[in-house]
N, C-alpha and C positions, 0 to 999 in steps of 0.2 A: 514952586519952580522945580522942574525935573532935573535930576542930577546930570552933570556933564559926562559924556562918555568919551574916552580917549580914542584917538585915531587908531591906535594899535588894537584896542578892543573891537572896534568896528571892523577892522580888517580881519581879525581872528574870527569874528562871527560870520563874515562873508565867506571866508575860506571853509568854515564848518558847513555852511549851506552848500557850497560848490562840491565839497567832498561827498556829502550826502546825496546830492543830485547825481553825481557821477555813478555812485553805486546803484541808484535806481535806474538810470539809463542803461547801465550794463546788464541789469536783470531783465528789464522789460522792453528795451529798445527805446527809440526816441518818440515815435508817434503816440504810443499808448500812455505816456507819462503825463500826469496832471500836476497842477500846483499842489493839490492836496497830498499826492504821493510824496512830494518833496517835503512838505510840512511834517508829515508823519515820520519820514526817515530822519529828518534833522531834529525832531523833537522840539519844534518851535511853533509859535502861533502864525496864523495866516498873515496877521498884521505885520509881524516881524519879517516875514518873507517878502511882503510887498513893499517894505521899506527899501529893499535892495533891487528887486526885479519885478517887472510887470507881467511876464509870461515865460513859458518854457523855452521859447526861442532865445530870449535874452540870457536865460540861464545856461542853455546849451552852448552858446557862443562864449560865455564867460568861462565855462568848464574847459572848452577847447583852448582858449587863450592861456588859462592857468597851466594846463598840461603842456602846451607848446613852450611856455617860458622855462619850465623844468627840463623839457627835452633839449632845447638849444643850449642851456647851461651844461647839460650832460655831454653834448657834442663837443663843446669847447673844452671841457675837462678831459674828454677822451683824447683829443688831439694833443693836449699838453702833457698827458700822462704816458704817452708812447713816444719812443725815440723816432720811430718810422711811421709815416702816415699809413702805409700799407697795413701795419699791425693794428692801427686804430680802426681801420675799415674792417679788419677781420674780427676785432673785438665787437664791433657793432653787428656784424653778420651773425655772430654767435648769440647776441642778445635777441636778434630777430628770430633765430631758430628756436631758442628756448622759450620765447614768449607766445608762440603760436599754438593753438588758436587764441586770438586776442579779442575779448568781448568789447573793449573800448574801440578797437579798430573797426569792428563790424557796425557798431553804432554810428561811427563817423561816416561810414559808407551810406548807411540808411539816411542820415541827416543830409548828406551832400548830394545824393543822387537826384534830388528834385531841384537842385539849384538852377538848372537850365530854365525853369519857369518862375524863379524867384530872384529878381534882380539884386535885391539887397543881400541875399544869401550868396549869390554868385560873386558879388564884389568882395564879400567877406572871405570866400575861399580863394579868390584870385590873389588877394593880399597875403593870405596865409601861404599859398603856393610859392609866391615870390620870395617870401622870407625863408622858406625851406630850401629853395634852390640856392640862395645866397649862402646859407649855412654850409651845405655840402660842397658848394663850389669853392668856398674859402678853404675847406679841408684839402681838396685836390690841388688848389693853387699853392698851398704850402708845400705839398709834395714836389711840385714842379720847381718851386723856389729853392728847395733843398737839393735839387738835382737827383731826386729819387725817381721821379716820373718823367717820361719822354713821350707825351701823348701823340697819337696819330690821328685823333679826332678832336674837334673842339670840346673843351671841358664841359661846356653847357650841354652838349649832346650826351656825353658820358653820364653826367649827373642826372639828366632826365631819364636815361635808360635805367640807372640804378634805382631811382625812386619808383619808377613804374613797376619794376620787378618786385620790390619790397611791398608796394601797395597791393599788387595782384596776389601775392602770396598770402597776405593778411586776409583778403577776401576769400580765396579758394580754400585756405586752411580752416575757415569757419563753415563754409558750405559743405566741404568734404572732410574726411579724416586726414590729418597731416601726413599719415603714411601713404595714403592714396595720391596725395598731391606731390609726394617726394620732395618735401621742403629742403632737406639737406642737399639732395642732388641738384636742385634748381639753384640753390645758393652757391654751390660749387661751380655750376655752369656760369653763373654771374662772375665768379672769380676768373674763370677761363677767359671770358670776354674782357674783363678788366686788365688781365695780363697782356692781352693783345692790344687793347686800346690805350693803356697807360704806359706800357713798356717799363715796368718797374725793374728794380735790381734783379739780377739773375737768380738770387736765392729766394725770391718771392714764391711762396707755396700756395697753390690753388686749392689744396685740400682744406676742408673746414673741420674743425674739431666738433664732432657730433656725439661725443661720449655721453653728454647729458641729454636726455630725451626732451623733445619740445612739449610745451603745455604745462 
């Protein structure tokens, strides 16, 4: 009789595989990675890997979901740790600036770009996009509720614009040097838009703290 393995141990082993897979994806990109690459990185047998996942598609989606869970927890903590929502947004803007270029972000683009001809992948990203929109929308709605924001556009439009700018910068900062993309300047341009669209308190500053270099 084989020994019983606790759910906690199984979860820890799964997370170990996902962490290893993420490192491989970031080094090689999505398409070139094989199951054997992940076996080697995780230091496990093929049999152990196949107990959890059947192919790299399943693994990539599990990596994304694990990363997203951490990200949404971060967004919630960000809102609760700042008195003003504008300050929470600026804290996130600074994280974006400091993290570019982001190897995980470019792998996400590589994986998602073919979703137009993969219905299952398209559905996966549509669900993910909806969740992201709700998370940032809740942040702006809190600013309105507190009387901090007085938006002149629908909040859904503002959120879509914010996310499109951030996603575009992740892509361009990997294709080009961050200095050529002028990441800091574009994030400040986003702030100028947000000041006009959200109408925050008069003391809201559009300048972004870029003392720490990106990357």
